[in-house]
C-alpha positions in Angstrom: 0.4 0.0 0.1 1.3 3.6 -0.8 1.2 6.2 2.2 -0.5 8.9 1.2 0.9 12.5 3.6 -1.3 16.0 4.1 0.5 18.7 4.5 -1.1 22.0 5.4 0.3 25.6 4.6 1.1 28.4 6.8 0.7 31.6 6.1 1.5 33.4 2.7 -0.7 30.8 1.2 -3.7 33.4 1.1 -5.5 34.5 -1.4 -8.6 36.0 -2.1 -11.1 33.7 -3.3 -9.5 30.8 -1.5 -12.5 28.0 -0.7 -15.6 30.3 -2.8 -15.8 27.0 -5.4 -16.1 24.1 -2.7 -18.1 26.4 -0.9 -20.4 26.4 -3.2 -20.3 22.6 -4.3 -19.9 20.7 -0.7 -22.4 21.3 2.1 -19.5 20.2 4.6 -17.6 22.6 3.2 -20.1 25.4 3.6 -20.7 24.5 7.2 -16.9 25.1 8.1 -17.2 28.2 7.0 -20.9 29.3 8.7 -19.0 27.5 11.7 -15.9 29.7 11.4 -18.0 32.6 11.5 -20.6 32.0 14.1 -17.1 31.1 16.5 -14.9 34.2 15.7 -18.5 36.3 14.9 -17.0 37.4 11.9 -18.3 36.7 8.0 -15.6 34.1 7.1 -17.0 33.9 3.8 -16.6 37.1 2.5 -13.3 37.7 4.6 -11.6 34.7 2.4 -14.4 34.9 -0.7 -14.7 39.2 -1.9 -12.6 41.0 0.9 -10.0 43.1 0.0 -6.2 41.6 0.3 -5.3 44.3 2.2 -8.0 43.3 4.9 -7.0 39.5 4.7 -3.7 39.8 5.3 -4.6 41.7 8.5 -2.1 39.6 11.2 -5.9 39.4 12.9 -7.3 37.7 10.1 -4.8 36.3 7.8 -4.3 32.9 10.0 -7.7 32.3 11.1 -9.2 32.4 7.4 -6.4 30.2 6.1 -7.1 27.9 9.1 -10.8 27.5 8.0 -10.3 27.0 4.3 -7.5 24.5 5.2 -9.7 22.5 7.5 -12.5 23.1 4.7 -10.4 21.3 1.8 -9.4 18.4 4.4 -13.0 17.5 5.1 -13.7 17.5 1.7 -11.3 15.5 0.6 -11.7 12.5 3.6 -15.6 12.6 3.7 -16.4 13.6 -0.3 -13.6 12.0 -1.9 -12.7 9.3 0.6 -9.5 9.3 1.2 -7.3 9.1 4.2 -3.9 9.7 4.7 -1.3 7.9 6.8 0.4 10.7 8.5 -0.3 14.6 8.4 1.7 17.5 9.2 1.5 21.3 9.3 3.5 23.9 8.3 3.6 26.7 11.4 -0.5 27.6 11.6 -0.9 24.5 9.5 0.3 22.6 12.8 -3.3 23.8 14.0 -4.5 22.2 10.7 -3.1 18.9 11.1 -4.3 18.8 14.6 -7.5 19.9 14.0 -8.3 17.6 11.0 -6.9 14.4 13.1 -9.3 14.9 15.3 -6.7 16.1 18.5 -8.2 19.7 18.7 -11.8 20.1 18.5 -12.6 22.7 15.3 -13.5 25.3 17.6 -10.8 25.1 20.0 -8.2 25.2 17.5 -9.7 27.9 15.6 -10.1 30.0 18.9 -6.3 29.0 19.5 -5.2 30.2 15.9 -7.2 34.0 16.6 -5.6 34.0 20.1 -2.2 33.2 18.7 -3.0 35.7 15.9 -4.4 38.4 18.6 -0.9 37.8 20.7 1.4 38.1 18.0 -0.3 41.2 16.8 0.5 42.9 20.3 3.9 41.7 19.9 4.0 43.1 16.3 2.7 46.7 17.4 4.9 46.8 20.5 8.2 45.7 19.1 7.7 46.8 15.5 8.6 43.5 14.7 7.9 40.8 11.6 9.3 38.5 9.1 11.2 38.1 5.6 11.2 35.3 3.1 14.9 34.8 1.7 15.4 32.6 -1.2 18.7 31.5 -3.0 20.8 31.7 0.1 22.8 29.0 2.4 21.5 28.9 5.9 24.8 29.2 7.4 25.4 32.6 5.4 21.4 33.6 6.4 22.6 32.8 10.2 26.1 34.8 10.0 24.3 37.7 8.6 21.8 38.0 11.5 24.4 37.2 14.3 26.1 40.0 12.6 23.2 42.5 12.7 21.4 41.8 15.6 22.7 43.5 19.2 20.7 44.5 22.2 18.6 47.3 20.7 17.8 45.5 17.4 17.3 41.1 16.8 16.7 39.5 13.8 17.0 35.7 13.7 15.9 32.2 11.5 12.8 31.2 11.9 11.7 28.7 9.2 14.5 26.3 7.4 11.6 25.7 4.8 13.7 23.8 2.7 17.2 23.5 1.5 16.9 26.8 -0.5 14.4 28.9 1.4 14.2 30.3 4.5 12.5 33.0 7.0 13.3 35.2 9.4 11.8 37.0 12.0 13.0 40.3 14.1 13.2 44.0 14.6 11.8 46.0 11.1 14.8 48.0 11.3 17.3 44.9 11.3 15.1 42.8 8.6 15.7 46.4 6.6 19.6 45.7 7.2 19.4 42.4 6.4 17.9 42.8 2.7 20.3 45.2 2.0 22.9 42.7 2.5 21.3 39.7 1.3 21.1 41.7 -2.1 25.1 41.6 -1.5 25.2 37.4 -1.9 22.6 37.1 -5.0 19.9 35.9 -2.8 16.3 37.5 -2.9 14.6 38.8 0.2 10.9 40.2 0.4 9.3 41.3 3.9 6.0 39.7 4.5 3.4 42.5 4.8 1.2 42.1 7.8 3.6 39.5 9.5 4.5 39.0 12.8 8.0 37.8 14.4 6.7 34.5 14.5 9.8 31.1 16.0 11.5 33.9 17.7 12.7 35.0 21.0 10.5 38.2 20.7 7.5 36.0 21.1 8.6 34.4 23.9 6.9 36.3 26.4 3.5 35.4 25.1 4.0 32.0 24.1 3.1 31.9 27.9 -0.3 33.0 27.7 -0.7 30.5 24.7 0.5 28.0 27.0 -1.9 28.2 29.7 -5.0 28.9 27.1 -4.0 25.3 25.5 -3.9 23.5 28.5 -7.7 24.8 28.9 -8.6 22.7 25.7 -9.7 19.2 25.3 -6.8 17.5 23.4 -7.5 13.8 22.6 -5.4 11.3 20.8 -5.6 11.6 16.9 -6.9 9.3 14.6 -3.9 9.9 12.2 -0.4 10.6 13.3 0.8 14.3 13.3 4.5 15.3 12.6 5.7 18.2 15.1 7.7 20.8 12.7 9.7 21.3 15.7 11.1 18.4 17.0 10.3 16.1 13.7 8.7 13.8 15.9 5.0 12.2 15.4 3.3 13.8 18.4 2.3 11.4 21.5 0.1 12.8 23.9 -1.4 16.0 25.2 1.4 17.4 27.4 3.2 16.6 23.7 1.2 18.3 21.9 1.2 21.7 24.5 4.6 22.0 24.6 5.8 22.1 20.8 2.9 24.5 20.3 4.1 26.7 23.2 7.5 25.8 21.5 6.6 26.5 17.9 5.6 30.1 19.0 9.4 31.2 19.8 11.5 28.6 18.4 12.9 27.8 14.9 11.1 25.1 13.0 12.9 23.1 10.6 9.9 22.3 7.5 12.9 21.2 5.6 13.4 18.7 8.1 9.8 17.3 8.3 10.1 17.2 4.1 12.5 15.2 4.3 11.0 13.0 6.8 7.6 13.2 4.3 10.2 11.4 1.4 11.2 9.1 3.4 7.9 7.8 4.7 5.4 9.4 2.1 4.6 7.8 -1.1 1.7 10.5 -2.5 2.1 13.9 -0.8 -1.3 16.3 -1.0 -0.8 19.9 -0.3 -4.0 20.8 1.6 -4.6 24.2 1.8 -4.9 28.0 -0.5 -2.2 27.2 -3.0 0.3 25.0 -3.7 3.3 26.1 -2.0 4.5 22.8 0.0 4.0 21.1 -3.5 6.7 24.0 -4.7 8.8 23.5 -1.4 8.5 19.4 -2.5 9.2 20.0 -6.3 12.2 22.3 -5.7 13.6 20.0 -3.5 13.5 17.0 -6.3 10.8 15.0 -4.3 10.9 12.2 -6.9 7.3 10.8 -5.9 4.1 11.8 -6.6 2.4 15.4 -5.2 -0.8 17.4 -5.4 -2.1 20.4 -4.6 -5.6 19.9 -3.2 -6.0 23.7 -4.9 -4.8 22.9 -8.4 -4.5 19.4 -9.0 -7.8 18.3 -7.6 -8.9 15.7 -10.8 -5.8 14.5 -11.5 -5.5 13.6 -7.9 -8.9 12.2 -7.5 -7.9 9.5 -10.6 -4.6 9.0 -9.0 -5.9 7.8 -5.6 -9.3 6.6 -7.2 -6.7 3.6 -8.6 -4.9 3.4 -5.1 -8.4 2.7 -3.4 -9.4 0.0 -5.8 -6.2 -1.7 -4.5 -6.8 -1.1 -0.9 -10.4 -2.6 -1.2 -9.2 -5.4 -3.6 -6.4 -6.2 -1.0 -9.5 -5.5 2.1 -11.9 -8.3 0.2 -9.0 -10.8 -0.4 -8.5 -10.9 2.8 -11.8 -11.7 4.1 -12.1 -14.1 1.6 -8.7 -15.3 2.6 -10.3 -16.0 6.5 -12.9 -18.3 5.0 -10.3 -21.0 4.4 -7.9 -20.3 6.5 -9.8 -20.2 9.5 -10.5 -23.1 11.9 -14.3 -24.2 12.0 -13.9 -24.5 15.9 -17.8 -24.5 16.2 -18.9 -26.3 13.1 -20.7 -23.8 11.7 -23.0 -25.2 8.8 -21.3 -24.7 5.0 -24.7 -22.9 4.0 -24.0 -20.1 6.4 -20.5 -19.9 5.5 -21.0 -20.6 1.6 -23.6 -17.3 1.8 -21.1 -15.0 3.5 -18.4 -16.3 1.1 -20.9 -15.3 -2.0 -21.2 -11.6 -0.6 -17.4 -11.2 -0.4 -17.6 -12.3 -3.6 -20.2 -9.5 -5.4 -17.9 -6.9 -3.4 -15.2 -8.4 -4.9 -17.0 -8.0 -8.3 -17.7 -4.2 -7.6 -14.3 -3.4 -7.0 -12.7 -5.0 -10.5 -16.0 -3.2 -11.7 -14.5 0.0 -10.4 -18.1 0.4 -8.6 -18.8 3.8 -6.2 -20.9 1.5 -3.4 -17.8 -0.5 -1.5 -19.0 -0.1 1.7 -16.2 -0.7 4.5 -18.8 -1.4 7.6 -20.8 -4.3 5.8 -17.1 -5.9 4.3 -16.2 -5.9 8.9 -19.4 -7.0 9.8 -19.5 -10.2 7.2 -15.7 -10.6 8.4 -17.0 -10.3 11.6 -20.0 -12.6 11.2 -18.0 -15.4 9.9 -15.5 -15.9 12.3 -17.8 -15.9 15.0 -19.7 -18.6 13.0 -16.2 -20.8 13.1 -16.6 -20.3 16.9 -13.3 -18.8 17.0 -11.8 -17.3 20.7 -12.9 -13.4 20.9 -9.1 -12.2 21.3 -8.3 -13.8 18.0 -11.4 -12.1 16.2 -10.2 -8.5 17.3 -6.7 -9.2 16.3 -7.9 -9.7 13.1 -10.3 -7.1 13.0 -7.8 -4.9 14.3 -5.1 -6.0 11.3 -8.3 -5.1 9.0 -8.5 -1.5 10.1 -5.2 -0.9 10.0 -5.2 -2.3 5.7 -9.1 0.3 5.9 -7.0 3.4 7.5 -3.6 2.9 5.9 
């Protein structure tokens, strides 16, 4: 089976009109935008679809808007297209999208935390006169050296995100960023100040990060249904304390998205960039990722055809696995062969539907048939549970 990875973007992926087509086509997407509007008491539909780019780019608006759009995309992908990931990860803000879509955080809690995080960042940006700058074409060690040369007691700048081997983001005081941009041009690099940004992932955010941590502890955090890769440690989250601590650290320490992408290259076979634009896809393609990458925003039809074939292979494997148990498990209870044959014929019909690419494959029916078969044969409950758990692994893989 091929491993599908969902990647969620952070800031700078926004554009006016993002998500509008899905809003008009799918009720599940419409419900996400409407719910977000109610939670934050702001018209998320108007903000994402019809506002000016200036209004959308405001610190207090842009991240909640990207988060809402990313979750809407993800819900359509899972519940309308039936695509389930092996694991997920998110860049900066995108980590909140990943945790919400995996069920670790409720949509409401995650959205309110994203808004609170944005409000804290706006406060720091205003008080410190600070922001971010994206750099292309200059090695990370050279950027680090420049930051050290510029920084002093009154103005500070540091690496905030290692996006890839060719792209870096720095955070700091605006005066330091201005000096940084001038110096970078001498290295034939390109540096662009991010309008309406805040000094995320830098020491300037440390004090307000404590407020964020306190709020996070008030949230209900559940075990995620998919594995979520942290952009701070590049390890999978383990429990509530791990999630809270990493979201806290993420606020004021650099994130290494490049390391996350390296891990995606090792563990993933198909990557879907879920969110507005195609930033993560572009990063992977520029890194020379040799496997399949789709942008949900731009490659929906191609992606759907590719993933449909994977789903067909998975469904065939599931039916074959169930059929195998008809012959391979002992008939301890001496069940009637007529009853066993009835289950066999139903599984054969499901197999035919898969081969004919029918859309009515029913996972619950397959599990029910398999469970009935094992119970008929009188297998111990422990053995039945083990077989069903192994089948669920195939379903969710």
